[in-house]
Backbone as a printed PyTorch tensor [residue, N CA C, xyz], in Angstrom:
tensor([[[  2.3240,   5.4080, -24.5660],
         [  2.3260,   4.3260, -23.5460],
         [  0.9490,   3.7620, -23.2490]],

        [[  0.9680,   2.4800, -22.9510],
         [ -0.2810,   1.8630, -22.7420],
         [ -0.6360,   1.9070, -21.2380]],

        [[ -1.9140,   2.1110, -20.8800],
         [ -2.3780,   2.1210, -19.5280],
         [ -3.0120,   0.7880, -19.1290]],

        [[ -2.4330,   0.0050, -18.1630],
         [ -2.9290,  -1.2530, -17.8010],
         [ -3.5470,  -1.1930, -16.4380]],

        [[ -4.6540,  -2.0090, -16.2290],
         [ -5.3240,  -1.9800, -14.9110],
         [ -5.0710,  -3.3670, -14.2760]],

        [[ -4.6910,  -3.3520, -13.0890],
         [ -4.4330,  -4.5660, -12.3030],
         [ -5.2430,  -4.5360, -10.9660]],

        [[ -5.7610,  -5.6340, -10.5470],
         [ -6.3330,  -5.8180,  -9.2680],
         [ -5.2670,  -6.3480,  -8.3530]],

        [[ -4.9140,  -5.7160,  -7.2510],
         [ -3.9720,  -6.2210,  -6.3390],
         [ -4.5360,  -6.3030,  -4.9530]],

        [[ -4.3690,  -7.3600,  -4.2650],
         [ -5.0340,  -7.6070,  -3.0180],
         [ -4.3340,  -6.8120,  -1.8510]],

        [[ -4.5730,  -5.5820,  -1.8820],
         [ -4.0260,  -4.6210,  -0.9070],
         [ -5.0440,  -4.2730,   0.1730]],

        [[ -4.5790,  -4.3290,   1.4470],
         [ -5.5290,  -4.0680,   2.5210],
         [ -5.2160,  -2.8080,   3.3370]],

        [[ -3.9470,  -2.2840,   3.1890],
         [ -3.5740,  -1.1360,   4.0830],
         [ -2.5460,  -0.3180,   3.3190]],

        [[ -2.2050,   0.7380,   3.9750],
         [ -1.1620,   1.6760,   3.4410],
         [  0.1520,   0.9960,   3.2640]],

        [[  0.5000,  -0.0320,   4.1000],
         [  1.7370,  -0.7800,   3.9600],
         [  1.7410,  -1.5480,   2.6830]],

        [[  0.6280,  -2.0680,   2.2810],
         [  0.4850,  -2.8870,   1.0850],
         [  0.7610,  -1.9670,  -0.1300]],

        [[  0.0700,  -0.7750,  -0.1240],
         [  0.2300,   0.1630,  -1.2730],
         [  1.6840,   0.6610,  -1.2880]],

        [[  2.2400,   0.8110,  -0.1330],
         [  3.6570,   1.2610,  -0.0200],
         [  4.5570,   0.2980,  -0.7120]],

        [[  4.3240,  -1.0430,  -0.4770],
         [  5.1680,  -2.0630,  -1.0270],
         [  5.0440,  -2.0990,  -2.5340]],

        [[  3.7450,  -1.8920,  -3.0020],
         [  3.5620,  -1.7900,  -4.5050],
         [  4.3080,  -0.5890,  -5.0820]],

        [[  4.2840,   0.5640,  -4.3650],
         [  4.9010,   1.7800,  -4.8690],
         [  6.4490,   1.5640,  -4.8920]],

        [[  6.9700,   0.9310,  -3.8830],
         [  8.4600,   0.6480,  -3.8500],
         [  8.8950,  -0.2540,  -5.1060]],

        [[  8.1320,  -1.2350,  -5.2680],
         [  8.4180,  -2.2420,  -6.3260],
         [  8.3340,  -1.5590,  -7.7510]],

        [[  7.2430,  -0.7750,  -7.9900],
         [  7.1060,  -0.1950,  -9.2550],
         [  8.0910,   0.9220,  -9.5570]],

        [[  8.5340,   1.6010,  -8.4670],
         [  9.5990,   2.6750,  -8.6390],
         [ 10.8630,   2.0600,  -9.0830]],

        [[ 11.1330,   0.8400,  -8.6750],
         [ 12.3840,   0.0970,  -9.1230],
         [ 12.4430,  -0.1770, -10.6830]],

        [[ 11.1880,  -0.2810, -11.2580],
         [ 11.0640,  -0.5460, -12.6840],
         [ 11.6330,   0.6140, -13.5030]],

        [[ 11.4410,   1.8810, -12.9810],
         [ 11.7490,   2.9640, -13.8610],
         [ 10.9300,   3.1330, -15.0710]],

        [[ 10.7930,   4.3520, -15.5070],
         [ 10.0310,   4.6590, -16.7160],
         [  8.5580,   4.0980, -16.7080]],

        [[  7.9420,   4.1220, -15.5770],
         [  6.5350,   3.7830, -15.5140],
         [  5.8860,   4.8550, -14.7000]],

        [[  4.5920,   5.1040, -15.0790],
         [  3.7600,   6.0230, -14.2990],
         [  2.6330,   5.1220, -13.7390]],

        [[  2.2460,   5.3730, -12.4820],
         [  1.2650,   4.4660, -12.0010],
         [  0.3850,   5.2740, -10.9510]],

        [[ -0.8100,   4.7120, -10.7440],
         [ -1.7500,   5.3010,  -9.7540],
         [ -2.2780,   4.0590,  -8.9750]],

        [[ -2.4320,   4.3360,  -7.6580],
         [ -2.9230,   3.2310,  -6.8060],
         [ -4.2890,   3.7090,  -6.1840]],

        [[ -5.2900,   2.8390,  -6.3040],
         [ -6.6230,   3.1590,  -5.6960],
         [ -6.8070,   2.0040,  -4.5570]],

        [[ -6.3280,   2.3770,  -3.3760],
         [ -6.3390,   1.4510,  -2.2920],
         [ -7.7620,   0.8590,  -1.9030]],

        [[ -8.7720,   1.8250,  -1.8370],
         [-10.1110,   1.2870,  -1.4320],
         [-10.6980,   0.2410,  -2.4130]],

        [[-10.3370,   0.4080,  -3.7380],
         [-10.8980,  -0.4710,  -4.6990],
         [ -9.8150,  -1.5430,  -5.1220]],

        [[ -8.6910,  -1.5250,  -4.4820],
         [ -7.6070,  -2.5000,  -4.7250],
         [ -7.2060,  -2.5680,  -6.2410]],

        [[ -7.0740,  -1.3260,  -6.8590],
         [ -6.7060,  -1.2490,  -8.2400],
         [ -5.3560,  -0.4940,  -8.3690]],

        [[ -4.6560,  -0.8960,  -9.3490],
         [ -3.3310,  -0.2700,  -9.7250],
         [ -3.3810,  -0.0800, -11.2300]],

        [[ -3.2000,   1.1910, -11.6780],
         [ -3.0680,   1.5340, -13.0200],
         [ -1.6090,   1.8220, -13.3820]],

        [[ -1.0650,   1.1370, -14.3440],
         [  0.3410,   1.3980, -14.7750],
         [  0.4560,   1.8180, -16.1890]],

        [[  1.1110,   2.9540, -16.4560],
         [  1.3070,   3.3680, -17.8290],
         [  2.7180,   3.0380, -18.1640]],

        [[  2.9210,   2.2040, -19.1460],
         [  4.2330,   1.6290, -19.5400],
         [  4.1840,   0.9970, -20.8280]],

        [[  5.3540,   0.9510, -21.4420],
         [  5.5810,   0.2470, -22.6850],
         [  6.0600,  -1.1530, -22.4300]],

        [[  6.2800,  -1.5310, -21.1370],
         [  6.8600,  -2.7960, -20.8050],
         [  5.6900,  -3.8310, -21.0330]],

        [[  6.1190,  -5.1740, -21.2130],
         [  5.2820,  -6.2240, -21.4480],
         [  4.3170,  -6.5060, -20.2050]],

        [[  3.1030,  -6.9040, -20.4310],
         [  2.1580,  -7.1760, -19.3810],
         [  2.6800,  -8.2460, -18.3960]],

        [[  3.3990,  -9.2710, -18.9500],
         [  3.9840, -10.3300, -18.1090],
         [  4.9710,  -9.7600, -17.1420]],

        [[  5.8140,  -8.7940, -17.6380],
         [  6.8320,  -8.1640, -16.8370],
         [  6.1450,  -7.3500, -15.6540]],

        [[  5.0810,  -6.6540, -16.0130],
         [  4.3900,  -5.8290, -15.0590],
         [  3.7520,  -6.6890, -13.9560]],

        [[  3.0860,  -7.7840, -14.4750],
         [  2.3730,  -8.7430, -13.5180],
         [  3.3970,  -9.3890, -12.5700]],

        [[  4.4490,  -9.9260, -13.1710],
         [  5.4970, -10.5720, -12.3070],
         [  6.0950,  -9.5450, -11.2650]],

        [[  6.2870,  -8.4060, -11.6930],
         [  6.8160,  -7.3020, -10.8050],
         [  5.8760,  -7.0550,  -9.6150]],

        [[  4.5770,  -6.9180,  -9.9440],
         [  3.5680,  -6.7480,  -8.9260],
         [  3.4980,  -7.9260,  -8.0070]],

        [[  3.7380,  -9.1010,  -8.4270],
         [  3.5780, -10.3130,  -7.6280],
         [  4.7240, -10.3370,  -6.5810]],

        [[  5.8000,  -9.5850,  -6.8120],
         [  7.0030,  -9.6230,  -5.8680],
         [  6.5340,  -8.9630,  -4.5380]],

        [[  5.4210,  -8.2320,  -4.5120],
         [  5.0250,  -7.6850,  -3.1570],
         [  4.2540,  -8.7290,  -2.3450]],

        [[  4.1050,  -9.9230,  -2.8910],
         [  3.5300, -10.9850,  -2.1150],
         [  2.0500, -11.0240,  -2.1370]],

        [[  1.3760, -10.2180,  -2.9830],
         [ -0.0840, -10.1320,  -2.9630],
         [ -0.5630, -10.7910,  -4.2440]],

        [[ -1.8990, -11.1850,  -4.1920],
         [ -2.5170, -11.7410,  -5.4060],
         [ -2.7410, -10.6740,  -6.3770]],

        [[ -2.4350, -10.9570,  -7.6210],
         [ -2.5240,  -9.9600,  -8.7230],
         [ -3.3720, -10.5360,  -9.8660]],

        [[ -4.3100,  -9.6180, -10.3470],
         [ -5.1690, -10.1080, -11.4930],
         [ -5.0540,  -8.9650, -12.4730]],

        [[ -4.7720,  -9.3150, -13.8000],
         [ -4.7380,  -8.3880, -14.9110],
         [ -6.1300,  -8.1060, -15.3920]],

        [[ -6.6130,  -6.8390, -15.4520],
         [ -7.9460,  -6.4840, -15.9120],
         [ -7.9890,  -6.0380, -17.3420]],

        [[ -6.7460,  -5.7430, -17.9320],
         [ -6.7740,  -5.2470, -19.3030],
         [ -6.3110,  -3.8140, -19.4070]],

        [[ -6.3780,  -3.3010, -20.6300],
         [ -5.9560,  -1.9110, -20.8920],
         [ -7.0440,  -0.9520, -20.6540]],

        [[ -6.8130,   0.2770, -20.2760],
         [ -7.8290,   1.2600, -20.0990],
         [ -7.6030,   2.4830, -20.8660]]])
């Protein structure tokens, strides 16, 4: 599985909770959230566009930083 890094404009635990709920719905993904640095790492075989669009559903600005 590929590990992707995203910057997500999260400001609080509520924001990271929304990201967690949305990513859990995808299934078959492993992820880590670094709230202070506003980073989300997602390990998945899914397409980057799918992951990006999924993250955007939480209503936050999302930027793809590449693979890690």
